[in-house]
C-alpha positions in Angstrom: -28.9 -6.6 -57.7 -28.8 -7.4 -54.0 -26.2 -9.4 -52.2 -28.3 -12.5 -51.6 -29.4 -12.6 -55.2 -25.8 -12.2 -56.4 -24.7 -14.9 -54.1 -27.5 -17.2 -55.3 -26.5 -16.7 -58.9 -22.9 -17.4 -58.0 -23.1 -20.4 -55.8 -26.7 -21.8 -56.4 -29.6 -21.7 -53.9 -28.8 -24.7 -52.0 -25.2 -23.5 -51.0 -26.2 -19.9 -50.3 -26.5 -20.3 -46.6 -22.8 -21.5 -46.5 -21.6 -18.2 -48.1 -23.8 -16.1 -45.9 -22.4 -17.8 -42.7 -18.9 -17.2 -44.0 -19.6 -13.6 -44.6 -21.1 -13.1 -41.3 -18.2 -14.6 -39.5 -15.8 -12.7 -41.6 -17.7 -9.3 -40.7 -17.7 -10.4 -37.0 -14.0 -11.0 -37.1 -13.3 -7.6 -38.7 -15.7 -5.7 -36.3 -14.0 -7.5 -33.4 -10.5 -6.5 -34.7 -11.7 -2.8 -35.3 -13.2 -2.5 -31.8 -9.9 -3.8 -30.4 -7.8 -1.3 -32.2 -10.2 1.6 -31.4 -10.6 0.8 -27.8 -6.7 0.3 -27.4 -6.3 3.8 -28.9 -8.9 5.3 -26.7 -7.6 3.7 -23.5 -4.1 5.2 -24.1 -5.6 8.6 -24.6 -7.8 8.2 -21.4 -4.6 7.2 -19.4 -3.3 10.7 -20.1 -6.3 12.4 -18.5 -7.2 12.8 -14.8 -10.8 11.7 -15.3 -11.3 8.6 -13.3 -14.6 7.7 -15.2 -13.3 7.4 -18.7 -10.5 5.0 -17.7 -13.0 2.9 -15.8 -15.5 2.8 -18.7 -13.1 2.0 -21.4 -11.0 -0.5 -19.5 -14.2 -2.3 -18.4 -15.6 -2.4 -22.0 -12.6 -3.6 -23.7 -13.2 -7.4 -23.1 -16.9 -7.6 -22.8 -17.6 -5.6 -26.1 -15.4 -8.0 -28.1 -17.4 -11.0 -26.6 -20.6 -9.2 -27.4 -19.7 -8.7 -31.0 -18.7 -12.4 -31.3 -21.9 -13.4 -29.6 -24.2 -11.4 -32.0 -22.2 -12.5 -35.0 -22.2 -16.2 -34.2 -25.8 -16.2 -33.1 -26.6 -14.6 -36.6 -24.6 -17.2 -38.4 -26.4 -19.9 -36.4 -29.8 -18.5 -37.3 -28.7 -18.7 -41.0 -27.7 -22.1 -40.6 -30.9 -23.0 -38.7 -33.0 -22.1 -41.8 -31.7 -25.2 -43.7 -31.6 -27.5 -40.7 -34.1 -28.8 -38.3 -31.6 -29.5 -35.6 -32.8 -28.8 -32.0 -29.5 -26.9 -31.4 -30.6 -24.1 -33.6 -33.9 -23.7 -32.0 -32.3 -22.4 -28.9 -30.2 -19.8 -30.5 -32.5 -16.8 -29.5 -32.5 -18.0 -25.8 -28.8 -18.5 -25.7 -28.3 -15.0 -27.3 -30.6 -13.3 -24.8 -28.7 -15.1 -21.9 -25.3 -14.2 -23.5 -26.3 -10.6 -23.7 -27.3 -10.5 -20.0 -24.1 -12.2 -19.0 -21.9 -9.9 -21.1 -23.6 -6.8 -19.9 -23.4 -8.0 -16.3 -19.7 -8.7 -16.8 -19.2 -5.2 -18.2 -21.1 -3.5 -15.2 -19.0 -5.7 -12.6 -15.7 -4.7 -14.3 -16.7 -1.1 -14.2 -17.5 -1.2 -10.7 -14.1 -2.8 -9.8 -12.2 -0.4 -11.9 -14.1 2.6 -10.4 -13.2 1.2 -6.9 -9.5 1.4 -7.7 -9.7 4.8 -9.2 -11.7 6.3 -6.3 -8.9 5.2 -3.9 -5.9 6.1 -6.2 -4.5 9.5 -5.4 -3.3 9.8 -9.0 -6.9 10.2 -10.2 -8.3 12.3 -7.4 -6.7 14.9 -5.0 -8.8 13.5 -2.1 -9.2 9.6 -2.3 -12.2 8.2 -0.8 -12.1 6.0 2.3 -11.1 2.5 1.3 -13.5 0.8 3.7 -16.5 2.8 2.4 -15.5 2.2 -1.3 -15.1 -1.5 -0.9 -18.4 -1.8 1.0 -20.3 0.2 -1.7 -18.5 -1.9 -4.5 -19.5 -5.2 -2.9 -23.2 -4.2 -2.5 -23.4 -3.0 -6.1 -21.7 -6.2 -7.5 -24.0 -8.4 -5.4 -27.0 -6.4 -6.6 -25.9 -6.8 -10.3 -25.2 -10.6 -10.0 -28.6 -11.3 -8.3 -30.5 -9.2 -10.9 -28.7 -10.9 -13.7 -29.4 -14.3 -12.2 -33.2 -13.4 -12.0 -33.4 -12.2 -15.5 -31.7 -15.4 -16.8 -34.1 -17.5 -14.9 -37.0 -15.4 -16.5 -35.3 -16.0 -20.0 -35.4 -19.7 -19.5 -39.1 -19.5 -18.7 -39.0 -19.8 -14.9 -41.5 -17.5 -13.0 -39.4 -14.9 -11.1 -42.3 -14.2 -8.8 -42.5 -17.9 -7.8 -38.6 -17.7 -7.0 -39.2 -14.7 -4.9 -42.2 -16.3 -3.1 -40.0 -19.4 -2.4 -37.3 -17.1 -1.0 -39.8 -15.3 1.3 -41.1 -18.6 2.6 -37.8 -20.3 2.8 -36.0 -17.3 4.2 -37.2 -18.1 7.6 -35.8 -21.7 7.6 -32.5 -20.5 6.2 -32.3 -17.9 8.6 -32.5 -20.3 11.5 -30.1 -22.7 9.8 -27.6 -20.0 8.9 -27.9 -17.6 11.9 -24.3 -17.4 12.5 -23.6 -16.6 8.9 -26.3 -13.9 8.9 -25.0 -12.5 12.2 -21.5 -12.2 10.6 -23.1 -10.6 7.5 -24.8 -8.0 9.5 -21.8 -7.5 11.8 -19.8 -6.6 8.6 -22.6 -4.4 7.5 -22.4 -2.5 10.9 -18.5 -2.1 10.5 -19.1 -0.5 7.1 -21.8 1.8 8.4 -20.4 2.7 11.8 -16.6 2.5 10.5 -15.1 1.8 14.0 -12.0 0.9 12.0 -10.8 0.8 8.5 -8.4 -1.2 6.4 -4.9 -0.4 7.6 -5.9 0.6 11.1 -4.2 -0.7 14.2 -6.9 -2.0 16.5 -7.0 -4.0 19.8 -9.7 -5.2 22.2 -9.3 -5.1 26.1 -12.0 -7.8 26.2 -10.3 -10.3 23.7 -6.8 -11.1 22.8 -7.1 -9.2 19.5 -4.4 -6.8 18.3 -2.9 -6.0 15.1 -3.5 -4.2 11.7 -6.7 -4.8 9.7 -5.9 -6.1 6.2 -9.3 -6.9 4.9 -13.0 -6.6 6.0 -15.1 -9.2 4.4 -18.8 -10.0 4.7 -18.2 -12.9 7.1 -14.6 -12.4 8.4 -12.2 -9.6 9.1 -8.6 -10.5 8.5 -6.1 -8.9 11.1 -2.2 -9.1 10.8 -0.9 -9.5 14.3 2.5 -7.9 15.3 4.1 -11.3 15.0 3.0 -11.3 11.3 0.5 -14.0 11.8 -3.0 -13.7 10.2 -5.9 -13.5 12.7 -9.4 -14.2 11.2 -12.3 -12.8 13.3 -15.9 -13.3 12.6 -17.6 -9.9 12.2 -20.3 -10.9 14.8 -17.5 -10.7 17.4 -17.3 -6.9 17.0 -20.9 -6.3 17.9 -20.5 -7.3 21.5 -16.7 -6.4 22.4 -15.1 -3.3 23.2 -12.6 -2.1 20.6 -9.7 0.4 20.7 -8.4 2.1 17.6 -4.9 3.5 18.5 -4.4 4.5 14.8 -7.0 7.4 15.3 -5.2 8.9 18.3 -4.0 12.5 18.0 -0.9 12.3 20.4 1.1 9.8 22.3 1.6 10.1 26.0 4.6 10.1 28.1 4.0 9.2 31.6 7.0 8.4 33.8 7.8 8.6 37.6 11.4 9.5 38.5 12.8 9.3 42.0 15.8 11.0 43.6 17.5 10.2 46.9 16.3 11.6 50.2 19.7 13.1 50.6 18.9 15.3 47.6 15.6 16.5 48.9 16.9 20.2 48.8 17.5 20.0 45.1 14.0 19.0 44.2 12.8 22.6 43.9 15.4 23.3 41.1 15.1 20.1 39.4 11.4 20.3 38.7 11.3 23.7 37.0 14.4 22.7 34.9 12.7 19.6 33.6 9.3 21.5 32.9 11.3 24.1 31.0 13.1 21.4 29.1 9.7 19.8 28.0 8.2 23.1 27.1 11.1 23.9 24.8 11.4 20.4 23.3 10.4 20.5 19.5 8.7 17.2 19.6 6.5 17.8 22.6 3.0 19.2 22.0 2.7 22.0 24.5 -1.0 22.6 23.6 -1.9 19.4 25.4 -1.5 18.7 29.2 2.1 19.2 30.5 2.7 18.4 34.2 6.0 18.0 36.2 5.3 17.8 39.9 6.8 16.3 43.1 4.5 13.5 43.6 5.3 11.2 46.7 7.6 10.2 49.5 8.4 6.6 48.3 10.1 4.0 50.6 13.7 4.8 49.1 13.2 7.8 47.0 11.4 11.2 46.5 9.4 10.8 43.4 8.3 13.4 40.7 6.3 12.4 37.7 6.3 13.7 34.1 3.1 13.7 32.2 3.1 15.2 28.6 2.2 14.2 25.0 4.3 14.1 21.8 3.3 15.5 18.5 3.8 12.3 16.6 1.7 9.2 16.8 4.3 7.0 15.0 5.2 4.2 17.4 8.9 4.1 16.5 9.5 7.9 16.4 7.6 8.1 19.8 10.1 5.9 21.5 13.0 7.9 20.0 11.4 11.0 21.5 10.7 9.4 24.9 14.4 8.3 25.0 15.6 11.7 24.3 13.3 13.2 27.1 14.5 10.7 29.7 18.2 11.2 28.9 17.7 14.9 29.2 16.0 14.5 32.5 19.0 12.5 33.7 21.3 15.3 32.6 19.3 17.8 34.6 19.4 15.6 37.8 23.1 15.2 37.5 23.6 18.9 36.7 22.0 19.8 40.0 24.5 17.4 41.9 21.6 14.8 42.6 21.3 11.2 41.8 18.5 8.9 40.9 17.6 6.6 43.7 17.5 2.9 43.9 16.4 0.4 46.5 18.7 0.6 49.6 18.3 -0.3 53.3 19.9 1.9 56.1 20.6 0.1 59.5 20.8 2.6 62.7 23.0 1.3 65.5 22.6 2.8 69.0 25.6 4.7 70.3 26.4 2.2 73.1 27.0 -0.7 70.6 30.2 -0.9 68.7 31.0 -3.3 66.0 34.4 -4.8 65.6 36.2 -7.0 63.3 36.6 -10.5 65.2 39.6 -11.3 63.2 41.5 -8.1 63.8 40.7 -7.7 67.6 40.5 -11.1 68.7 43.8 -12.2 67.7 42.5 -15.0 65.5 44.3 -16.3 62.5 42.6 -15.5 59.2 41.7 -19.0 58.8 40.1 -19.6 62.2 36.5 -20.2 62.2 33.9 -17.7 63.1 32.6 -19.8 65.9 35.9 -19.9 67.6 36.2 -16.1 67.3 32.8 -15.7 68.9 33.6 -18.0 71.7 37.0 -16.2 72.4 35.2 -12.8 72.6 32.7 -14.2 74.9 35.5 -15.6 77.3 37.2 -12.2 77.5 34.0 -10.6 78.3 33.5 -13.1 81.1 36.9 -12.4 82.4 36.3 -8.7 82.5 32.9 -9.1 84.2 34.6 -11.4 86.9 37.4 -8.9 87.6 34.8 -6.0 88.0 32.9 -8.2 90.5 36.1 -9.1 92.5 37.0 -5.4 92.6 33.6 -4.4 93.9 33.8 -7.1 96.7 37.2 -5.9 97.8 36.0 -2.4 98.1 
């Protein structure tokens, strides 16, 4: 005896569909619960492995699979109920089920792509994580492709002609292109960033053409978000990067120390011993990259100093550590200069007075009181000089 015939004898033909709907819903509930338990167990086992794909697959399938079971079960129950009812609601069950399957399948694929993105950039899953910018770009393209394809298939399920939609897109694309040329320029600018990769998320960039400097936080299809050094977000349209020069200091191999140091002209004879000592100090410094250019040379006769310059590179590219190394180098240069008995120069002026001119203190030699005005002192000195000149003239006349 089959289940329908047994139920028919138990409940009667008229009420048989109610029992069938109840059984279908019950089976759907049990199946959803079983899937939840089984997937939960498989996810825990997958977390103990280093395979990134099983984690992505199981985590992505956990929610969509349960919804898929409920979709199939409820649509089946609706079909059973539709056999005894002429309501228009039950006439669209098949269409709703097809659309639901497409949505759930698309949801699963998008979740799988998102989870795979995270795993590909996670060092716990792979010894050599992929570049974050590349992974995000590929992930966005795949998600867009899945969503657009799902949308076209859903339109086809509702009876719309996909070829007509595509034809409209081809004809209207020109008008849309003119109306949204800035949007398209930013889109293709973002695409060029992903392809050329002049910078990546986390890089420090700056532009000599524009007032742009900071750390890249996100590269979108329209905007790139940069965090400036005063912690403010800067949103730059991607089209901007197609026509400006861009510098990426994050990809430098070394940092440069370039300093000019001057000693006094009085210490000119000690320059020949200072320069080799500074060069030897730099060559033996543990943080200086001796494989790069290292120059210490007497450079110029400056207005108030004899200048020599230091040109070398540190091993580190870290900005904070670089300044600690530079400070250590400059302090050691000062120690070398002082050890040679020399001094660093600073702006001074020297006045040379001819031998026949003598300076004197008006207050001490003129007999003026300390509080007497400078003008009175000058007048008194002038009168004394006039008396001496007159005496000399009288003596010459008497002779």
